[in-house]
N, C-alpha and C positions, 0 to 999 in steps of 0.2 A: 656144333662140334666143338669140344675143347681139347687142346693138346696139353700135354703135362710130362714131366720128368718122372722116371722111377729110378730109385736108388737102393742098391742092395747092401744095407748096413751090415748084413750078417757076413758077407764075404769080402767087403773092402779091407784092404790092408794098409790104406794110408799112403800110398805110393805118390800121390798128387800128379800123375801123368794126365788126368782129365784137365786139372787146373793149368799145366803147363801147355798142353795142346791147345786149349782155349786161348791162352795169352799169346801164343805163336800165331795162330790163326788170325787173330784180331790185331796183331801188331800194337799191342798195348804198351802204354809207358811205364816207368817204374812205380811200383806200389799199386798198380790198378789191376785187380783180379776180379773177373766175373763169375768164376767158379772157384769157391773156397772149400778145402778139405780141412775139418775140424775134429781133433781127437777129443774123445769122450771118455773119461775116466771117473770111476765110481768105486767106493770102498766096500759097500755090502750091498750085493755080492760083489766080490772083486771082480771087475771088469773093465776092459779096454777096448774101444773100437773107434771107429771113423764115420763121420757123415760128410758126403759130398753136396754142397748146395750152390744152386744159383738162382737166377730168377725163376719164380713159381708160376709165371704167365696166369695170374690170377683172373678170376672171372670178373672180380670188381677191383681192378688195380688202382691202389691208393697213388701210386706214380703218376698214372693217367689222369686222375681226378684232380690231382693237386697242381700238376704243371702248369704255370701261368701263361705259357707260350704254345701250349698244345703240340709239344715236341713226341708225345707218346700216341700211338694209334694201336687199335686191335686189328690184325690181319684176319682174314676170313677163318683160318684154322685155329684162331684164339691166341695164337703168339702175339705178345706186346712187344711191338717194335718201336725203336726210338729213332727220331730223325735228327741226326747230330748237327746238322745245318740251322736247326731252329734252337737248340740248346744255348741259353744264356749264362749257365753257369752257377744259377741261384742255389742249386743243392736242395731245392725244395723237395724233390723226389726222394733224395737221400734220406731226409727226414721223415717223409711220409711213409716209406716202405717197411713194414714191421719185421721184414727179413734181411733188411741190409742189402739187397741185391743191386741198386745203382751205386756206382763206385765214382767218386770224384777224381779228376785227373788235373793236378796243379799246373802241369805243363802247357795243357791246352785250355784249361779254365773251363771244361765241360764235363759233364757226367756220361759214363757208359754203363750198359747193362746187358745181360745175356739176352740175345734174340733168338736162341736155340739155333744158331747158325742158319737163319732163315735163307740167305742167298744159297748156301750150300744144299739145303734141303729143296730149293727149287730146280736145283740140277740134279736131283734124285741121289744126292749124297747124305751120308748121316752127319750129324753135328760132330764137330772136331773131338769134344769131350767123350762121346759115346764111342766113335770109331778109335780112340785112343787107349780106352780103358783096357789093361791086360786081363782083368777078371771078368769082363762083360757085366759089371755091375751098375751100368747106366743104360737108361733107354729113353727115348722120346717118341711119344706116339699119342695116340687119342686116349683119353682118359679112361673111357669104357674098356677098350682094349688092354690097356696097362692093369687095370683092377681085375680083368678076367685072366690074364695071362700070368701075372706074378702074385705069388702069395703075398698079400699086402697086410701088414699091422696097422700102418696108419695111413688113411686116405684123406687128405686135405684137412688140416686143422682149420677149423672156420672161426676160432677164438678172435682173430684179428679183424674179422669183417671182411675180408677181401676175397674169401673163397679160393685159396691158391690150389693149384693143380699140381700136386706133388704126392706120389706114392712111395712109401718106404717100407722095405722089408727089414724089419728090426731083428738085431740078434738077440737070440732068446736070452743069453747071459745077462742081458740088460733089463729084461723084464721078469725074470725069476725071483720069487721071494727066497730068501735063505731058509734052510730047514734049521730046526731047533738044535739038532748037532753041530752044524756050521756055526750058528751063533754062539753057542757053549764053547767051541773050540777057538774062535776068535777072542772071546771073554778071557780064556784061560792065558792065552798068548799076550794079553795086554797087561 
């Protein structure tokens, strides 16, 4: 069983409520964000959207593989969980993760990363980011359920070799090819 996040890029309007809810839930220090909302801008075709990302709870997590003190473990449901008591602040996990999920906290000299609010889920609650999203653009579930429930355009990019568990419904405006008339109109304006 593999658990993963689904993110609806199509309807996200970049409010960052998910990021703030996570930070509040985890009581994180200044500059430490476990979920980041990034703006995506492109000129051709003209498009503007957002993507919210945290840990992808990879099948083969580089953070876990590279951690010299074994501070990362995989829970039975596939969640990659960090033991902060073991972390020595070496930042090996930060450099190993191709998605930038672990975040170094200078105040505590340790790293933190999303654990999908593992403790909340054990109590039957949703992760803070999922519960807080006003557009219901985030979900955390078993990958098979996510892929079957949500229209997904991207399911785990495996180029990094970590097999991330992340499903994205992409805004069609970001993937459409401009038609010849649109290209000609843009050329005239230039």
